[in-house]
KEKE-3310 file (N, C-alpha, C; in steps of 0.2 Angstrom, whole numbers, plus 5000, padded with zeros to 4 digits):
npx = (5165:5157:5149:5150:5161:5171:5171:5176:5188:5194:5193:5202:5214:5213:5214:5227:5233:5230:5238:5250:5251:5250:5263:5271:5270:5275:5289:5293:5294:5306:5316:5314:5308:5317:5331:5328:5326:5337:5338:5327:5330:5329:5336:5344:5339:5328:5320:5319:5312:5300:5293:5293:5284:5272:5270:5264:5251:5248:5248:5235:5227:5227:5221:5209:5203:5203:5193:5183:5180:5174:5161:5156:5160:5172:5175:5172:5181:5193:5193:5193:5206:5214:5210:5214:5228:5232:5228:5236:5249:5249:5248:5260:5269:5266:5270:5283:5287:5284:5294:5305:5305:5306:5296:5290:5293:5305:5299:5286:5286:5289:5278:5268:5273:5272:5258:5254:5260:5253:5240:5241:5245:5234:5224:5228:5233:5222:5222:5229:5224:5211:5212:5218:5207:5197:5203:5203:5189:5185:5192:5195:5200:5211:5216:5219:5232:5238:5231:5234:5248:5248:5244:5255:5266:5262:5265:5279:5282:5277:5287:5297:5293:5292:5305:5309:5300:5303:5316:5316:5307:5312:5319:5310:5307:5310:5299:5289:5288:5280:5268:5264:5262:5251:5241:5240:5235:5222:5216:5216:5207:5195:5193:5191:5179:5170:5172:5176:5169:5159:5162:5152:5154:5159:5148:5141:5149:5148:5136:5137:5135:5139:5153:5170:5178:5193:5205:5218:5232:5241:5253:5255:5265:5268:5267:5276:5290:5290:5285:5295:5306:5301:5299:5312:5317:5311:5314:5327:5327:5318:5325:5337:5332:5329:5341:5348:5349:5356:5368:5373:5375:5385:5395:5399:5401:5391:5382:5372:5355:5346:5354:5357:5344:5342:5352:5348:5336:5339:5346:5336:5328:5335:5335:5321:5318:5325:5318:5306:5309:5314:5303:5292:5296:5307:5303:5291:5294:5303:5299:5301:5301:5293:5300:5314:5316:5314:5325:5335:5333:5339:5353:5357:5352:5361:5373:5371:5370:5383:5390:5385:5390:5403:5405:5415:5412:5398:5393:5395:5388:5375:5375:5374:5361:5354:5357:5350:5337:5336:5335:5323:5314:5314:5310:5297:5288:5294:5293:5279:5273:5277:5272:5258:5256:5257:5246:5228:5215:5205:5211:5219:5217:5219:5232:5239:5236:5243:5256:5257:5256:5268:5277:5274:5278:5291:5293:5290:5300:5311:5315:5320:5330:5338:5342:5348:5359:5365:5370:5380:5389:5391:5391:5386:5372:5371:5382:5379:5366:5369:5375:5365:5356:5363:5363:5349:5348:5354:5344:5333:5336:5333:5320:5307:5300:5284:5275:5280:5278:5264:5262:5267:5258:5247:5251)
npy = (4636:4622:4607:4597:4601:4600:4586:4582:4587:4580:4568:4569:4568:4556:4548:4551:4545:4532:4531:4532:4520:4511:4514:4510:4497:4494:4498:4489:4478:4478:4479:4468:4456:4455:4453:4441:4432:4424:4416:4408:4400:4405:4411:4426:4429:4421:4427:4440:4438:4432:4442:4452:4446:4445:4459:4463:4463:4475:4484:4484:4484:4497:4507:4501:4501:4515:4519:4511:4518:4529:4524:4517:4524:4533:4529:4514:4508:4513:4507:4494:4493:4495:4484:4474:4476:4472:4459:4453:4456:4448:4435:4435:4435:4423:4414:4416:4412:4398:4395:4398:4388:4377:4370:4369:4366:4373:4377:4377:4387:4398:4400:4403:4415:4422:4422:4429:4441:4446:4446:4456:4467:4468:4473:4482:4492:4500:4510:4522:4528:4530:4538:4550:4554:4556:4568:4577:4578:4585:4597:4614:4623:4631:4625:4613:4608:4609:4599:4588:4587:4584:4570:4566:4569:4560:4548:4548:4549:4537:4529:4532:4528:4514:4508:4511:4505:4491:4490:4493:4484:4472:4465:4458:4447:4442:4442:4449:4463:4463:4457:4467:4478:4473:4472:4486:4490:4484:4490:4503:4501:4498:4510:4519:4514:4518:4532:4539:4550:4549:4558:4569:4575:4567:4560:4571:4574:4562:4564:4574:4573:4579:4583:4585:4572:4562:4560:4556:4545:4531:4530:4544:4557:4568:4565:4555:4557:4560:4548:4539:4544:4542:4528:4524:4529:4521:4508:4508:4512:4503:4491:4494:4495:4481:4475:4481:4475:4464:4469:4476:4465:4458:4468:4474:4464:4460:4448:4445:4444:4453:4464:4467:4471:4482:4491:4492:4497:4510:4516:4517:4525:4537:4542:4544:4554:4565:4567:4571:4582:4591:4592:4595:4606:4614:4616:4622:4634:4640:4643:4633:4630:4616:4612:4615:4607:4595:4594:4593:4581:4570:4571:4572:4560:4551:4555:4551:4537:4533:4537:4528:4516:4517:4518:4517:4514:4513:4526:4533:4526:4529:4543:4542:4537:4548:4558:4552:4554:4568:4568:4561:4570:4580:4574:4570:4582:4588:4579:4574:4587:4594:4585:4587:4600:4599:4592:4593:4601:4591:4580:4576:4566:4554:4556:4555:4542:4535:4539:4532:4519:4518:4519:4507:4498:4500:4495:4482:4477:4481:4472:4461:4466:4472:4461:4452:4459:4461:4448:4446:4456:4464:4479:4482:4486:4499:4506:4504:4509:4522:4527:4525:4535:4546:4547:4549:4561:4570:4568:4574:4587:4590:4590:4601:4616:4615:4625:4629:4618:4618:4629:4624:4614:4621:4627)
npz = (4919:4911:4917:4907:4900:4910:4912:4900:4901:4912:4905:4895:4902:4907:4895:4891:4902:4898:4886:4891:4898:4887:4881:4891:4891:4878:4880:4890:4883:4876:4886:4894:4888:4877:4882:4889:4879:4875:4887:4886:4876:4863:4848:4842:4829:4828:4838:4833:4820:4824:4831:4821:4812:4819:4821:4809:4810:4816:4805:4799:4810:4818:4808:4807:4820:4821:4812:4817:4829:4825:4822:4833:4844:4854:4867:4870:4861:4866:4878:4875:4870:4882:4890:4881:4880:4893:4893:4883:4888:4899:4893:4886:4897:4903:4893:4892:4905:4905:4895:4902:4912:4905:4900:4888:4870:4859:4846:4850:4860:4852:4844:4854:4859:4847:4845:4857:4856:4844:4848:4857:4849:4840:4848:4858:4849:4847:4856:4855:4842:4846:4857:4851:4842:4851:4857:4846:4845:4857:4857:4852:4837:4841:4852:4848:4845:4857:4864:4857:4860:4873:4872:4865:4874:4884:4879:4878:4892:4896:4890:4898:4911:4909:4907:4920:4929:4924:4928:4942:4948:4945:4954:4961:4953:4937:4928:4935:4933:4921:4925:4934:4925:4917:4927:4929:4917:4917:4927:4922:4912:4919:4926:4915:4910:4921:4922:4910:4899:4884:4870:4860:4848:4837:4832:4826:4815:4807:4802:4792:4776:4765:4765:4759:4752:4755:4742:4743:4739:4744:4737:4734:4727:4734:4747:4749:4752:4766:4771:4767:4775:4788:4788:4787:4798:4808:4805:4809:4822:4829:4826:4833:4847:4848:4849:4859:4872:4870:4865:4876:4884:4877:4873:4885:4893:4903:4912:4921:4922:4928:4929:4916:4911:4919:4915:4901:4903:4908:4897:4887:4895:4896:4883:4882:4892:4887:4875:4880:4887:4877:4868:4877:4884:4878:4864:4867:4871:4861:4844:4830:4813:4805:4793:4796:4807:4801:4794:4803:4811:4805:4803:4817:4822:4815:4821:4834:4833:4828:4839:4848:4842:4844:4857:4872:4884:4897:4900:4888:4879:4884:4882:4868:4866:4872:4862:4852:4857:4855:4841:4839:4845:4836:4825:4826:4826:4815:4803:4804:4805:4793:4783:4786:4782:4768:4763:4760:4771:4772:4770:4780:4790:4782:4778:4790:4793:4783:4786:4799:4794:4788:4799:4805:4795:4796:4809:4808:4799:4806:4818:4811:4803:4812:4821:4812:4807:4818:4821:4812:4816:4831:4832:4820:4817:4822:4815:4801:4801:4805:4793:4784:4789:4787:4773:4772:4778:4768:4758:4764:4763:4750:4749:4745:4754:4761:4757:4745:4737:4737:4729:4717:4714:4711:4700)
capx = (5166:5151:5150:5152:5168:5175:5171:5180:5195:5196:5193:5209:5220:5212:5216:5234:5235:5230:5243:5256:5250:5252:5270:5275:5270:5280:5296:5294:5295:5313:5320:5312:5307:5323:5336:5326:5325:5342:5337:5322:5332:5328:5342:5342:5336:5321:5316:5317:5307:5294:5290:5291:5278:5267:5268:5260:5244:5247:5246:5228:5223:5226:5216:5202:5201:5201:5186:5178:5178:5169:5155:5153:5162:5179:5176:5172:5187:5198:5193:5195:5213:5217:5210:5218:5235:5233:5228:5242:5255:5249:5250:5267:5273:5265:5274:5290:5287:5284:5300:5311:5304:5308:5290:5288:5298:5307:5294:5280:5287:5289:5270:5265:5275:5269:5251:5253:5261:5248:5234:5242:5245:5227:5219:5231:5234:5216:5222:5232:5220:5204:5213:5219:5201:5194:5205:5200:5182:5183:5196:5194:5206:5216:5218:5220:5239:5240:5228:5238:5254:5247:5245:5262:5270:5261:5269:5286:5282:5277:5293:5302:5291:5293:5311:5310:5296:5306:5322:5315:5304:5316:5322:5305:5306:5311:5293:5285:5285:5275:5262:5262:5259:5245:5237:5238:5230:5215:5214:5214:5201:5189:5192:5188:5172:5167:5173:5177:5163:5159:5161:5146:5155:5160:5141:5139:5153:5145:5130:5139:5136:5142:5160:5174:5182:5200:5207:5225:5234:5247:5258:5255:5272:5268:5268:5281:5296:5289:5284:5301:5310:5298:5300:5319:5319:5308:5318:5334:5325:5316:5331:5341:5329:5329:5348:5351:5350:5361:5374:5375:5378:5391:5400:5402:5402:5387:5379:5367:5349:5343:5358:5356:5337:5343:5356:5344:5331:5343:5348:5329:5325:5339:5332:5314:5319:5327:5312:5301:5312:5314:5296:5288:5299:5311:5299:5285:5297:5306:5296:5305:5297:5294:5305:5320:5316:5314:5332:5339:5332:5343:5360:5357:5351:5367:5378:5369:5371:5390:5392:5384:5394:5410:5405:5420:5409:5391:5391:5395:5382:5369:5375:5372:5354:5352:5357:5344:5331:5335:5333:5316:5310:5314:5307:5289:5285:5296:5290:5272:5271:5278:5267:5251:5256:5257:5240:5222:5212:5201:5216:5224:5217:5222:5239:5241:5235:5248:5262:5257:5258:5276:5280:5273:5282:5298:5293:5290:5307:5317:5318:5323:5336:5343:5345:5352:5365:5369:5373:5386:5394:5387:5389:5384:5366:5373:5386:5375:5361:5372:5376:5358:5353:5367:5360:5342:5349:5355:5338:5329:5337:5331:5312:5305:5296:5277:5272:5283:5275:5257:5262:5268:5252:5242:5253)
capy = (4629:4618:4600:4593:4603:4597:4579:4581:4588:4574:4562:4570:4566:4548:4546:4552:4539:4526:4531:4530:4512:4508:4515:4506:4490:4493:4498:4483:4473:4479:4478:4462:4451:4454:4449:4434:4427:4419:4412:4403:4396:4408:4415:4433:4429:4418:4432:4445:4436:4431:4449:4455:4443:4447:4466:4464:4464:4482:4488:4484:4485:4504:4510:4498:4504:4522:4519:4509:4523:4534:4521:4514:4528:4533:4526:4507:4507:4514:4502:4488:4493:4494:4477:4469:4477:4468:4451:4452:4456:4442:4430:4435:4433:4416:4411:4416:4408:4391:4394:4397:4381:4371:4366:4369:4366:4380:4379:4379:4394:4404:4400:4406:4422:4425:4423:4434:4448:4448:4448:4463:4472:4469:4476:4488:4497:4505:4515:4529:4532:4532:4544:4556:4555:4560:4575:4581:4579:4589:4603:4618:4624:4635:4621:4606:4606:4608:4593:4582:4587:4580:4563:4564:4569:4554:4542:4549:4548:4530:4526:4533:4524:4507:4505:4512:4499:4485:4489:4494:4479:4466:4461:4453:4442:4445:4443:4453:4470:4462:4456:4474:4482:4470:4475:4493:4490:4482:4495:4509:4500:4499:4517:4522:4512:4522:4539:4542:4552:4549:4564:4569:4578:4563:4559:4576:4573:4557:4567:4578:4569:4583:4585:4583:4565:4562:4556:4555:4539:4528:4532:4551:4559:4574:4562:4549:4558:4559:4541:4536:4546:4539:4521:4523:4530:4516:4502:4508:4513:4497:4486:4496:4493:4474:4472:4484:4471:4459:4473:4477:4459:4456:4473:4476:4458:4459:4442:4445:4446:4459:4470:4469:4474:4488:4495:4493:4502:4516:4518:4519:4531:4543:4544:4546:4560:4570:4568:4574:4589:4595:4593:4598:4612:4618:4618:4626:4641:4642:4640:4631:4627:4609:4611:4615:4601:4589:4593:4592:4575:4565:4572:4570:4553:4548:4556:4547:4530:4532:4537:4521:4510:4517:4519:4513:4513:4514:4533:4535:4523:4533:4549:4541:4537:4555:4561:4550:4558:4575:4567:4560:4575:4584:4570:4570:4588:4589:4575:4575:4594:4595:4582:4590:4606:4597:4590:4598:4599:4585:4574:4576:4559:4549:4557:4552:4535:4532:4539:4527:4513:4518:4518:4500:4495:4500:4491:4475:4476:4482:4466:4456:4469:4473:4455:4449:4463:4460:4441:4447:4460:4468:4486:4483:4490:4506:4509:4504:4514:4529:4528:4526:4541:4551:4547:4552:4568:4573:4567:4578:4594:4590:4591:4608:4618:4613:4631:4629:4612:4620:4633:4620:4610:4625:4628)
capz = (4915:4912:4919:4902:4899:4916:4911:4895:4904:4915:4900:4891:4906:4907:4889:4892:4906:4893:4881:4896:4899:4881:4880:4896:4888:4873:4882:4894:4878:4874:4892:4898:4883:4873:4886:4891:4873:4875:4892:4885:4871:4856:4845:4841:4823:4830:4842:4828:4815:4828:4833:4815:4809:4823:4820:4803:4812:4817:4799:4798:4816:4819:4804:4808:4826:4820:4808:4822:4834:4822:4821:4839:4849:4856:4874:4869:4857:4870:4884:4872:4870:4888:4892:4877:4882:4899:4891:4879:4892:4903:4889:4885:4903:4904:4888:4894:4911:4902:4892:4907:4915:4900:4899:4881:4865:4856:4841:4854:4863:4846:4842:4860:4859:4841:4847:4863:4853:4839:4852:4860:4844:4837:4853:4861:4844:4847:4862:4852:4837:4849:4861:4847:4839:4857:4858:4841:4846:4862:4857:4846:4833:4845:4858:4846:4846:4865:4866:4854:4863:4879:4870:4863:4880:4888:4876:4881:4899:4897:4888:4904:4916:4907:4910:4927:4932:4923:4932:4949:4950:4943:4960:4963:4948:4930:4925:4939:4930:4916:4929:4936:4919:4915:4932:4928:4911:4919:4932:4918:4908:4924:4927:4909:4910:4926:4922:4904:4895:4877:4866:4855:4841:4831:4829:4821:4809:4803:4798:4787:4770:4759:4766:4754:4753:4753:4737:4744:4738:4747:4733:4732:4727:4739:4754:4748:4755:4773:4772:4766:4781:4794:4788:4788:4806:4813:4804:4813:4829:4832:4826:4839:4853:4849:4850:4864:4878:4867:4864:4883:4887:4873:4873:4891:4897:4909:4911:4926:4919:4931:4928:4909:4911:4922:4910:4895:4905:4909:4890:4884:4899:4894:4877:4883:4896:4882:4870:4884:4889:4871:4865:4882:4887:4873:4859:4869:4871:4855:4839:4825:4808:4803:4788:4799:4811:4797:4791:4809:4814:4802:4806:4825:4823:4813:4826:4840:4831:4828:4846:4852:4840:4846:4864:4875:4891:4897:4900:4881:4876:4887:4878:4861:4867:4873:4856:4848:4859:4852:4835:4838:4847:4830:4819:4826:4823:4808:4798:4804:4803:4786:4779:4787:4778:4761:4761:4761:4777:4772:4769:4786:4793:4778:4778:4796:4793:4779:4790:4804:4791:4786:4805:4806:4791:4799:4815:4805:4796:4811:4822:4806:4801:4818:4824:4807:4806:4825:4821:4808:4820:4836:4831:4813:4816:4823:4810:4795:4803:4804:4786:4781:4791:4783:4766:4773:4779:4762:4755:4767:4760:4743:4749:4745:4759:4759:4753:4738:4734:4735:4723:4711:4713:4708:4693)
cpx = (5160:5154:5153:5160:5173:5176:5176:5187:5198:5197:5200:5214:5219:5215:5224:5237:5235:5236:5250:5256:5253:5260:5274:5275:5275:5287:5298:5296:5303:5318:5319:5312:5314:5329:5334:5325:5331:5341:5332:5324:5331:5335:5339:5338:5328:5317:5314:5311:5300:5290:5288:5285:5272:5265:5265:5253:5243:5246:5239:5224:5222:5221:5209:5199:5199:5194:5181:5176:5174:5162:5152:5155:5169:5180:5176:5179:5193:5199:5195:5203:5217:5216:5214:5225:5236:5233:5234:5248:5255:5251:5257:5271:5272:5269:5281:5292:5288:5291:5306:5310:5305:5302:5287:5294:5299:5301:5288:5280:5286:5282:5267:5267:5272:5261:5250:5254:5256:5242:5235:5242:5238:5223:5222:5232:5228:5217:5224:5227:5213:5206:5214:5212:5197:5196:5203:5193:5181:5188:5194:5200:5212:5219:5220:5227:5241:5237:5232:5245:5254:5247:5252:5267:5269:5265:5276:5287:5281:5283:5298:5300:5292:5299:5312:5306:5300:5312:5321:5311:5307:5318:5316:5303:5307:5304:5288:5283:5280:5268:5259:5259:5253:5240:5235:5234:5223:5212:5212:5208:5195:5188:5189:5180:5168:5167:5174:5170:5164:5158:5155:5148:5156:5153:5139:5143:5151:5139:5131:5141:5140:5149:5164:5177:5189:5201:5215:5227:5240:5253:5259:5262:5273:5270:5273:5287:5296:5288:5291:5306:5307:5299:5307:5320:5317:5312:5324:5332:5323:5321:5336:5338:5329:5336:5351:5353:5356:5368:5377:5378:5385:5397:5403:5402:5397:5382:5373:5361:5346:5347:5357:5349:5338:5346:5352:5339:5333:5344:5341:5327:5329:5336:5325:5314:5320:5321:5307:5303:5312:5307:5292:5290:5302:5306:5292:5287:5299:5302:5301:5300:5298:5299:5312:5321:5317:5322:5337:5339:5337:5350:5361:5356:5358:5372:5377:5371:5379:5393:5391:5388:5401:5411:5410:5417:5402:5389:5391:5389:5375:5369:5373:5364:5351:5352:5351:5338:5330:5333:5326:5312:5310:5310:5299:5286:5287:5293:5282:5269:5272:5273:5260:5251:5256:5251:5234:5219:5208:5205:5220:5223:5220:5229:5242:5241:5241:5255:5263:5259:5265:5279:5280:5277:5289:5298:5293:5297:5312:5319:5322:5330:5341:5346:5349:5359:5369:5373:5379:5391:5390:5386:5387:5377:5367:5377:5382:5369:5363:5373:5370:5355:5357:5364:5353:5343:5350:5348:5333:5330:5335:5323:5311:5301:5288:5274:5274:5279:5268:5257:5263:5262:5247:5244:5252)
cpy = (4625:4611:4596:4594:4600:4590:4578:4582:4582:4568:4563:4567:4558:4545:4546:4546:4532:4525:4529:4523:4509:4508:4511:4499:4489:4493:4492:4478:4472:4477:4472:4456:4450:4451:4442:4429:4422:4414:4406:4399:4398:4411:4422:4433:4426:4423:4438:4444:4435:4437:4453:4453:4445:4454:4467:4466:4472:4487:4489:4486:4493:4508:4507:4501:4512:4523:4517:4514:4528:4531:4519:4519:4527:4528:4518:4505:4508:4509:4495:4487:4492:4487:4472:4470:4472:4461:4449:4451:4450:4436:4429:4433:4426:4412:4410:4412:4400:4390:4394:4391:4375:4367:4366:4369:4373:4382:4381:4386:4400:4405:4404:4413:4426:4427:4429:4441:4450:4450:4455:4468:4473:4473:4483:4494:4502:4510:4522:4532:4534:4538:4550:4558:4559:4567:4579:4582:4585:4596:4607:4619:4627:4630:4614:4604:4605:4601:4587:4582:4583:4573:4561:4564:4562:4548:4542:4547:4540:4526:4527:4529:4516:4505:4506:4506:4493:4484:4489:4488:4472:4462:4456:4448:4445:4446:4447:4460:4469:4461:4463:4478:4479:4473:4482:4494:4489:4487:4502:4507:4500:4506:4521:4520:4516:4529:4543:4544:4552:4555:4564:4571:4573:4560:4564:4576:4568:4559:4571:4574:4573:4585:4582:4576:4565:4557:4554:4547:4537:4530:4539:4553:4565:4571:4557:4551:4558:4552:4537:4537:4542:4532:4520:4524:4524:4509:4502:4509:4507:4491:4488:4494:4485:4471:4476:4480:4466:4463:4475:4471:4457:4461:4474:4470:4457:4453:4441:4448:4453:4465:4472:4473:4481:4493:4497:4498:4509:4520:4521:4525:4537:4546:4547:4553:4566:4572:4573:4581:4594:4597:4597:4604:4617:4621:4622:4633:4644:4639:4639:4628:4620:4608:4610:4609:4595:4588:4592:4585:4570:4565:4570:4563:4549:4549:4552:4539:4529:4533:4531:4516:4511:4518:4514:4511:4515:4521:4535:4532:4527:4540:4548:4541:4544:4559:4559:4553:4565:4574:4566:4565:4580:4581:4571:4576:4590:4585:4575:4582:4596:4592:4585:4597:4605:4595:4595:4596:4593:4579:4572:4569:4554:4550:4554:4545:4532:4533:4534:4520:4513:4517:4510:4496:4494:4496:4484:4473:4477:4476:4462:4459:4469:4466:4451:4452:4461:4453:4442:4451:4464:4475:4487:4487:4497:4509:4509:4509:4521:4531:4529:4533:4547:4553:4551:4559:4572:4573:4573:4586:4595:4591:4598:4610:4616:4619:4631:4623:4614:4624:4629:4616:4614:4627:4622)
cpz = (4916:4914:4913:4900:4904:4915:4905:4897:4907:4910:4896:4895:4907:4901:4889:4896:4902:4889:4885:4897:4893:4880:4885:4894:4883:4875:4886:4889:4877:4880:4896:4893:4879:4876:4888:4885:4873:4881:4891:4879:4864:4854:4843:4834:4824:4833:4837:4823:4818:4829:4826:4812:4813:4823:4814:4805:4814:4811:4798:4804:4818:4815:4805:4814:4825:4817:4813:4827:4831:4822:4828:4845:4851:4862:4873:4866:4862:4876:4881:4872:4876:4891:4888:4878:4888:4897:4888:4883:4897:4899:4887:4891:4904:4899:4890:4901:4909:4899:4897:4911:4911:4899:4892:4876:4862:4851:4845:4857:4858:4845:4848:4860:4853:4843:4852:4860:4848:4843:4855:4855:4841:4842:4856:4856:4844:4852:4859:4847:4841:4853:4857:4844:4845:4857:4852:4842:4851:4863:4851:4843:4837:4850:4855:4847:4853:4867:4863:4858:4870:4878:4869:4869:4884:4885:4878:4888:4900:4895:4894:4909:4915:4910:4917:4931:4931:4927:4939:4952:4949:4949:4963:4958:4941:4926:4929:4936:4925:4919:4931:4931:4917:4920:4931:4922:4913:4923:4927:4914:4913:4925:4921:4909:4915:4924:4916:4901:4888:4874:4861:4848:4836:4828:4824:4815:4804:4799:4792:4780:4765:4760:4761:4756:4751:4747:4737:4743:4742:4743:4731:4732:4732:4746:4754:4752:4763:4775:4772:4773:4787:4794:4790:4795:4810:4811:4809:4820:4832:4832:4832:4846:4854:4851:4856:4870:4876:4867:4871:4886:4884:4873:4879:4896:4903:4907:4916:4922:4921:4930:4920:4908:4914:4918:4904:4897:4905:4902:4887:4888:4897:4888:4878:4887:4891:4877:4874:4886:4883:4868:4870:4885:4881:4868:4860:4870:4865:4849:4833:4819:4807:4798:4791:4803:4807:4795:4797:4812:4811:4804:4813:4826:4821:4818:4832:4839:4831:4835:4850:4849:4842:4853:4868:4882:4891:4897:4892:4878:4878:4883:4871:4861:4868:4866:4851:4850:4856:4845:4834:4840:4841:4825:4820:4823:4816:4803:4798:4802:4796:4782:4780:4783:4770:4759:4763:4768:4778:4771:4775:4789:4789:4778:4784:4796:4789:4783:4796:4801:4789:4793:4806:4802:4794:4805:4813:4803:4802:4815:4817:4805:4806:4820:4818:4806:4813:4824:4817:4812:4825:4835:4824:4813:4817:4817:4803:4795:4802:4797:4782:4783:4788:4776:4767:4774:4773:4758:4757:4765:4753:4743:4750:4751:4756:4755:4746:4734:4733:4729:4716:4709:4709:4701:4688)
residu = (MET:THR:GLU:THR:ASN:LYS:ALA:TYR:ASN:TYR:GLY:LYS:PHE:MET:LEU:ALA:GLY:GLY:VAL:VAL:ILE:PHE:ALA:ILE:GLY:GLN:SER:LEU:LEU:PHE:ILE:ILE:VAL:ALA:PRO:MET:ALA:ARG:SER:VAL:GLY:LEU:THR:GLU:TRP:GLN:PHE:GLY:ILE:THR:PHE:SER:LEU:ALA:ASN:ILE:SER:LEU:ILE:PHE:ALA:ALA:PRO:PHE:TRP:GLY:ARG:LYS:SER:ASP:SER:ILE:GLY:ARG:LYS:PRO:VAL:PHE:ILE:THR:GLY:LEU:PHE:GLY:SER:GLY:ILE:GLY:THR:LEU:MET:MET:ALA:TYR:SER:LEU:LYS:LEU:GLY:LEU:GLN:GLY:ALA:VAL:THR:THR:SER:GLY:LEU:ILE:VAL:MET:ILE:PHE:ILE:SER:ARG:MET:ILE:TYR:GLY:LEU:THR:ALA:SER:SER:ILE:TYR:PRO:SER:ALA:ALA:ALA:TYR:ILE:ALA:ASP:VAL:THR:ASP:TRP:GLN:ASN:ARG:ALA:LYS:GLY:MET:ALA:LEU:ILE:GLY:SER:ALA:ASN:SER:ILE:GLY:SER:ILE:LEU:GLY:PRO:ALA:ILE:GLY:GLY:GLY:LEU:ALA:PHE:MET:GLY:ALA:LEU:PHE:PRO:MET:TYR:ALA:ALA:ALA:ALA:VAL:SER:PHE:ALA:GLY:GLY:LEU:ALA:ALA:ILE:ILE:TRP:LEU:VAL:GLU:PRO:GLU:GLN:HIS:ARG:GLU:ARG:LYS:LEU:GLN:LYS:ASP:ARG:PRO:LYS:SER:THR:LEU:LYS:PHE:THR:ASP:PRO:LEU:LEU:ARG:PRO:TYR:MET:ILE:ILE:TRP:ALA:SER:PHE:PHE:VAL:ILE:PHE:ILE:SER:LEU:ASN:PHE:VAL:THR:SER:PHE:TYR:ILE:GLN:ASP:ARG:PHE:GLY:ILE:THR:ASP:MET:ALA:GLU:VAL:MET:ARG:PHE:ALA:GLY:MET:MET:LEU:ALA:CYS:MET:ALA:VAL:VAL:ILE:THR:LEU:VAL:GLN:GLY:VAL:LEU:PHE:GLN:ILE:ILE:ARG:ILE:SER:PRO:GLN:ILE:LEU:LEU:ARG:LEU:CYS:GLY:PRO:THR:PHE:SER:VAL:GLY:LEU:PHE:THR:MET:ALA:LEU:ALA:PRO:SER:MET:PRO:PHE:LEU:ALA:ALA:GLY:PHE:ALA:ILE:LEU:GLY:ILE:SER:PHE:ALA:CYS:ALA:THR:PRO:GLY:ILE:ASN:GLY:SER:ALA:SER:LEU:THR:VAL:GLU:PRO:HIS:GLU:GLN:GLY:THR:ALA:ALA:GLY:TYR:LEU:ALA:ALA:ALA:ASN:THR:ALA:GLY:ALA:ILE:LEU:GLY:PRO:ILE:VAL:GLY:THR:SER:LEU:TYR:LYS:LEU:GLN:PRO:ASN:ALA:PRO:MET:LEU:LEU:GLY:GLY:VAL:LEU:MET:ALA:ILE:ILE:SER:ILE:TYR:ALA:PHE:THR:ILE:PRO:PRO:PRO:GLN:GLN:ARG:ASP:LYS:ARG:LYS:LYS:ILE)
# end
């Protein structure tokens, strides 16, 4: 193995570490910021709308950083994301600290939280696209899936560590886990500056003037079904994440903030562990076509939501989250895999960008939908989400296999 290949191998694991940091920051949002909303004087609706509006920045930021990494390189974009993640997390922690102290009005706190989240989204959203582009640069066709799986697994690991960090460090102060996460982000950025090696392949691709250009549109009928399913998944999933802490407080009568954070972290950790085991172990042993996974993800999601809505105790709620983990483990390769088989090789990046936009649209609507439904009835987000996913399950069975779609295109 050459020194360059060794450096790239180290780089892949460093990138995975960056994705872990990004996922930790995201999961801390749900188990720390959400239950603290009431303590700082925000209603569920105010909390939801603030984050939904701030998340609009993600629609434009991720594609921008993806293109930027093609022009200035993967390394600087990746480093920007890590430092931006740390800055945004610190700003959020400081905003919440002022809110807890009563040193700022409710409207002022909303503005501060909005700005903090927007800065986080505008910068940290560069981590995942630059990491994926780096993997594409340094892996061949045979090892591409393996490299991308490393990044995907890192996301799940971060989702597991986030709740563990939040719950484990909460005894040192409700905001201490956020300070710790920010410190890890800064440390990761410094490590990337010192040790991450910039790949050269992306420069070669820029010189290929005659390569085919994608004409894939956002409204393309071949891609539309997968975008609809992904957007539906994320509307329900994000809305669920935003109300989980409230649900634990109100359904099970838990009022201690540290306990709420601990139980919310346990629920999200249950789901993340299942995703990691199914994707990282089961799907590495058993090969299942994307079309079958596409048709499995909806029904399992629906079952998980109904289980949560009717859960009489915390173990049943954890079981519901575990079932959601099975669903998401099927959804990622099912939806993305089917979509990738539908489009041409030179359209893969464009298709991935559109699917990411669908995810973000769901992330924007999710907080509003979840908190609004929760205000009507605490288990309404789960019950109505289960009904929607049952409809999506039926819709998924009407989508023909990608091979058949290609044949119809040629005809």
